[in-house]
TORDRENMI-395987 format. One line per field, with one value per residue (C-alpha): chain; residue number from 0; x, y, z; residue in one letter. Coordinates in steps of 0.25 Angstrom, whole numbers, m for minus. Layout:
# TORDRENMI-395987
mol: A ...
seq: NUM ...
u: X ...
v: Y ...
w: Z ...
type: A ...
***
This chain:
# TORDRENMI-395987
mol: A A A A A A A A A A A A A A A A A A A A A A A A A A A A A A A A A A A A A A A A A A A A A A A A A A A A A A A A A A A A A A A A A A A A A A A A A A A A A A A A A A A A A A A A A A A A A A A A A A A A A A A A A A A A A A A A A A A A A A A A A A A A A A A A A A A A A A A A A A A A A A A A A A A A A A A A A A A A A A A A A A A A A A A A A A A A A A A A A A A A A A A A A A A A A A A A A A A A A A A A A A A A A A A A A A A A A A A A A A A A A A A A A A A A A A A A A A A A A A A A A A A A A A A A A A A A A A A A A A A A A A A A A A A A A A A A A A A A A A A A A A A A
seq: 0 1 2 3 4 5 6 7 8 9 10 11 12 13 14 15 16 17 18 19 20 21 22 23 24 25 26 27 28 29 30 31 32 33 34 35 36 37 38 39 40 41 42 43 44 45 46 47 48 49 50 51 52 53 54 55 56 57 58 59 60 61 62 63 64 65 66 67 68 69 70 71 72 73 74 75 76 77 78 79 80 81 82 83 84 85 86 87 88 89 90 91 92 93 94 95 96 97 98 99 100 101 102 103 104 105 106 107 108 109 110 111 112 113 114 115 116 117 118 119 120 121 122 123 124 125 126 127 128 129 130 131 132 133 134 135 136 137 138 139 140 141 142 143 144 145 146 147 148 149 150 151 152 153 154 155 156 157 158 159 160 161 162 163 164 165 166 167 168 169 170 171 172 173 174 175 176 177 178 179 180 181 182 183 184 185 186 187 188 189 190 191 192 193 194 195 196 197 198 199 200 201 202 203 204 205 206 207 208 209 210 211 212 213 214 215 216 217 218 219 220 221 222 223 224 225 226 227 228 229 230 231 232 233 234 235 236 237 238 239 240 241 242 243 244 245 246 247 248 249 250 251 252 253 254 255 256 257 258 259 260 261 262 263 264 265 266 267 268 269 270 271 272 273 274 275 276 277 278 279 280 281 282 283
u: 418 429 438 432 445 439 433 446 455 446 451 458 458 464 468 465 471 480 487 497 506 517 508 505 519 524 513 517 531 529 519 532 539 548 554 554 567 563 578 580 580 580 566 561 561 549 541 543 538 552 558 547 550 541 543 540 531 520 517 510 499 494 481 482 469 462 458 455 442 432 441 432 444 443 452 453 462 471 486 496 505 514 517 525 528 535 539 539 545 549 536 533 529 516 508 495 493 484 483 480 477 473 472 484 480 473 478 470 478 467 456 465 476 469 470 482 478 488 486 494 493 500 501 505 506 493 498 509 505 519 519 522 521 516 512 507 501 497 487 483 468 469 454 451 458 450 443 448 459 473 484 495 505 507 508 521 534 540 554 564 573 588 594 604 605 599 608 600 590 582 573 561 551 537 528 516 507 513 501 492 502 504 489 487 494 481 480 470 467 463 472 483 476 464 468 454 455 469 464 453 463 472 482 485 485 486 497 506 502 510 513 518 528 531 534 543 551 552 557 568 573 572 581 590 593 588 593 579 578 564 567 576 564 558 549 546 540 536 529 522 524 519 513 520 514 516 528 536 550 552 566 568 580 585 593 599 602 604 591 583 581 574 569 561 555 554 550 560 550 544 555 543 545 535 539 546 551 553 559 563 568 578 578 593
v: 206 212 204 202 203 197 185 182 182 171 162 150 135 124 109 109 96 97 85 84 73 71 74 88 91 86 94 107 105 103 116 124 118 108 97 105 98 83 80 89 78 89 94 80 79 89 82 67 59 53 61 72 86 98 112 120 130 119 123 135 127 120 126 138 147 138 150 159 153 162 175 182 186 187 175 180 192 184 182 176 187 179 165 160 146 141 126 119 107 102 101 86 82 76 79 80 93 102 117 129 142 156 170 179 192 200 214 224 231 239 237 239 230 219 210 202 189 181 167 156 141 131 117 105 90 83 71 78 93 97 110 110 124 138 147 161 166 180 183 196 197 208 210 210 223 234 226 236 227 231 233 227 224 211 199 194 201 202 196 205 200 203 215 207 199 185 173 163 164 153 153 144 143 141 133 139 129 130 137 125 115 123 125 110 112 118 133 132 147 150 162 152 144 152 164 170 170 175 187 190 191 201 192 189 174 164 166 156 154 162 150 143 155 153 138 141 151 140 130 141 142 127 123 135 137 124 113 108 104 109 107 119 128 133 144 151 165 173 186 186 198 195 183 173 168 153 151 162 160 163 168 166 175 170 176 166 171 160 152 163 163 176 175 183 177 185 181 179 184 196 200 201 197 187 183 193 193 178 171 156 151 139 128 127
w: 317 325 334 348 357 369 361 353 365 371 359 365 363 372 371 356 350 338 331 320 314 304 292 298 301 287 280 288 285 270 271 275 262 269 260 247 245 248 249 261 272 283 278 276 291 290 279 281 293 295 307 304 310 312 308 321 315 314 328 323 316 329 333 324 324 335 343 331 326 333 333 322 314 299 295 281 285 295 293 302 309 318 323 335 339 351 351 365 359 345 337 335 321 327 339 347 353 361 358 366 358 362 357 364 359 348 343 335 325 319 310 298 303 310 323 328 335 343 347 354 352 362 359 368 366 369 376 385 385 381 375 360 354 357 345 344 332 327 316 310 308 297 297 312 318 324 335 346 352 356 346 354 359 352 362 355 351 338 336 330 318 320 312 304 292 294 298 289 277 272 259 258 246 248 238 230 237 251 257 252 259 272 274 275 289 294 290 278 278 263 263 260 249 243 233 235 250 250 241 251 262 254 248 233 235 246 256 263 278 287 295 283 281 296 294 282 291 302 291 287 301 303 291 292 307 313 303 302 317 321 336 335 333 347 342 329 328 315 311 298 289 275 268 259 246 243 234 240 246 261 265 280 286 300 311 321 335 344 346 339 324 319 305 294 282 268 254 243 232 239 249 260 274 278 292 301 316 315 328 330 343 342 352 357
type: X X X X X X X X X X X X X X X X X X X X X X X X X X X X X X X X X X X X X X X X X X X X X X X X X X X X X X X X X X X X X X X X X X X X X X X X X X X X X X X X X X X X X X X X X X X X X X X X X X X X X X X X X X X X X X X X X X X X X X X X X X X X X X X X X X X X X X X X X X X X X X X X X X X X X X X X X X X X X X X X X X X X X X X X X X X X X X X X X X X X X X X X X X X X X X X X X X X X X X X X X X X X X X X X X X X X X X X X X X X X X X X X X X X X X X X X X X X X X X X X X X X X X X X X X X X X X X X X X X X X X X X X X X X X X X X X X X X X X X X X X X X X
***
């Protein structure tokens, strides 16, 4: 059935409890490929409970999809379009949170193109009420266009990559089983595990989660520009342009202009851009 715009725009949830501990933080970091080199002591801080650090993009996991359950969209045809996070404080490695989530906008790109759904998730510490993060997610519901809604404009702007050679480049490999590890952090969509499901969705085999690619990009900026100091990252935005298959190598090109790092991710094996218009704001 087509999307009911008035109904989906009512999608919201408030004061949803969400808790995570050092186990979830280590599992997330390992799902992004941290500590492939077990002798890298800087990466060990992201995979061992002694002085544990958190990769900031973990904030994108908090409350994901909490207002999408009654949207009526065909989840088989859904792919991640954009992801933005703003950290209001360094992300702790364990916390008890409260989550507020809402639908911002739904755009109709046509029956042959699908719908674009924007949602916002805000988190705060349960005990003190201090804000922790704000995330804005965009998904493309490829099978749900043509419901008679507006085609635009988009509620968020696209960041422009500088027109010059990158200042830094980082190459990170992914594992053949990386999607199976990453999905244990919460997104168990069979698109990333079941070959038959992936084929039904139009892919030759399971793809890597968009948020895993997003986290790998953050890892590249973290180690290349921030010297593994997670507190330096204040925001991290991305636009997904093509899927990654587990086992491929992600090359992140970076442009550093003061406290803004622009970035783009491409695949070594296929020369395909998988994340574009990336923007990271550094805390100075």
